[in-house]
C-alpha positions as CSV (number, residue, x, y, z in Angstrom):
1,Q,18.7,-12.2,-39.1
2,V,18.7,-9.7,-36.1
3,Q,21.7,-9.5,-33.5
4,L,20.9,-8.0,-30.1
5,V,23.2,-6.3,-27.8
6,E,22.1,-5.3,-24.3
7,S,23.8,-2.6,-21.9
8,G,23.1,-0.8,-19.0
9,G,23.2,-3.3,-16.1
10,G,25.1,-3.0,-13.0
11,L,25.1,-2.9,-9.3
12,V,22.5,-0.4,-7.8
13,Q,20.9,-0.3,-4.0
14,A,17.6,-1.3,-3.4
15,G,15.2,1.7,-4.5
16,G,17.6,2.8,-7.1
17,S,17.0,3.2,-10.7
18,L,18.6,1.5,-14.0
19,R,18.1,2.3,-17.7
20,L,18.6,-0.9,-19.9
21,S,19.4,-0.9,-23.7
22,C,19.4,-3.1,-26.3
23,V,20.7,-2.2,-29.8
24,A,19.5,-4.5,-32.8
25,S,21.5,-4.9,-36.1
26,G,19.6,-5.0,-39.4
27,R,17.0,-2.9,-41.0
28,T,14.1,-5.0,-40.0
29,F,13.9,-4.1,-36.4
30,S,10.9,-2.0,-36.7
31,S,8.8,-5.2,-38.1
32,Y,9.8,-6.9,-34.7
33,D,8.0,-7.0,-31.3
34,M,10.6,-6.6,-28.5
35,G,10.6,-8.2,-25.2
36,W,12.8,-8.3,-21.9
37,F,13.2,-11.3,-19.8
38,R,15.4,-12.1,-16.7
39,Q,16.9,-15.2,-15.3
40,A,18.0,-15.2,-11.8
41,P,20.7,-18.1,-10.7
42,G,19.0,-21.5,-10.6
43,K,15.8,-20.4,-12.1
44,E,13.7,-20.3,-15.3
45,R,14.0,-17.3,-17.5
46,D,11.1,-15.4,-16.9
47,F,8.8,-12.5,-18.9
48,V,9.4,-9.1,-17.7
49,A,7.9,-6.7,-20.5
50,A,7.2,-6.7,-24.0
51,I,6.3,-4.0,-26.7
52,T,4.7,-4.3,-30.1
53,W,6.5,-3.5,-33.4
54,S,4.8,0.0,-33.4
55,G,5.2,0.8,-29.7
56,G,1.5,0.9,-29.6
57,S,1.1,-1.8,-26.9
58,T,3.2,-2.8,-24.0
59,Y,2.7,-5.6,-21.6
60,Y,4.3,-6.3,-18.1
61,A,4.8,-8.9,-15.7
62,D,2.6,-8.3,-12.6
63,S,5.9,-8.4,-10.4
64,V,7.5,-5.2,-12.4
65,K,4.2,-3.3,-13.2
66,G,4.2,0.1,-12.1
67,R,8.1,0.2,-11.7
68,F,9.4,-0.7,-14.9
69,T,8.8,0.8,-18.4
70,I,9.5,-0.5,-21.9
71,S,10.1,1.6,-24.9
72,R,11.5,1.7,-28.3
73,D,13.0,4.1,-30.8
74,N,12.8,2.5,-34.1
75,A,14.9,5.2,-35.6
76,K,17.9,4.1,-33.4
77,N,17.1,0.4,-33.7
78,T,17.1,0.3,-30.0
79,V,14.6,-1.1,-27.1
80,Y,14.8,0.4,-23.4
81,M,13.7,-0.7,-20.2
82,Q,13.6,2.1,-17.2
83,M,13.7,0.1,-13.8
84,N,12.6,2.2,-11.0
85,S,12.0,1.5,-7.5
86,L,14.5,-1.7,-7.7
87,K,14.3,-4.6,-5.3
88,P,16.7,-7.2,-4.4
89,E,14.3,-9.7,-5.9
90,D,14.9,-8.1,-9.4
91,T,18.5,-9.2,-9.4
92,A,19.0,-11.4,-12.4
93,V,20.7,-11.4,-16.0
94,Y,18.3,-9.6,-18.1
95,Y,17.9,-10.3,-21.9
96,C,16.4,-8.8,-24.7
97,A,14.6,-10.6,-27.3
98,A,13.0,-10.0,-30.8
99,G,10.2,-12.0,-32.5
100,R,7.0,-11.8,-34.4
101,P,4.4,-13.5,-31.5
102,P,1.3,-14.5,-33.7
103,R,-1.0,-13.1,-30.9
104,P,-0.5,-10.6,-28.0
105,S,-0.8,-13.4,-25.3
106,M,2.5,-14.9,-26.8
107,S,4.5,-12.0,-26.1
108,R,5.0,-13.6,-22.6
109,F,6.6,-16.7,-23.6
110,R,10.1,-17.4,-24.9
111,S,8.6,-19.4,-27.6
112,G,7.2,-16.2,-29.2
113,Y,10.9,-14.7,-29.9
114,D,13.5,-15.8,-32.4
115,Y,16.2,-13.8,-31.5
116,W,18.1,-13.2,-28.2
117,G,20.9,-11.0,-26.7
118,Q,23.8,-12.1,-24.6
119,G,22.3,-10.6,-21.5
120,T,23.3,-7.9,-19.1
121,Q,23.6,-8.3,-15.2
122,V,21.5,-6.3,-12.6
123,T,22.3,-6.7,-9.1
124,V,20.2,-4.9,-6.4
125,S,21.7,-4.8,-2.9
126,T,19.8,-4.2,0.3
């Protein structure tokens, strides 16, 4: 069992930056791939970024590529997402997730993850 707690969300102006953190409980964090998803009001929960258990590979949605960076510190049981050049369309609740997707392509799908955090709100104003 893995419990995930996100933090770092808030209100920021367009063009600004935020860093989200997700702390995991348990001693098996380093064996899980980690992902960030987001959900805007009235929309589906969409993939944002993912990182493999070792940190050796990362994946991004096209909409955030070049602006967001996912990273992890297995010694601290924490995954991060640095978000730069934020846009109003980035406004959403951001969720982190832990799982063991059977293949890299599954990292972009909610079904690839077994554990989810409660989410943290990110609001980008114009």
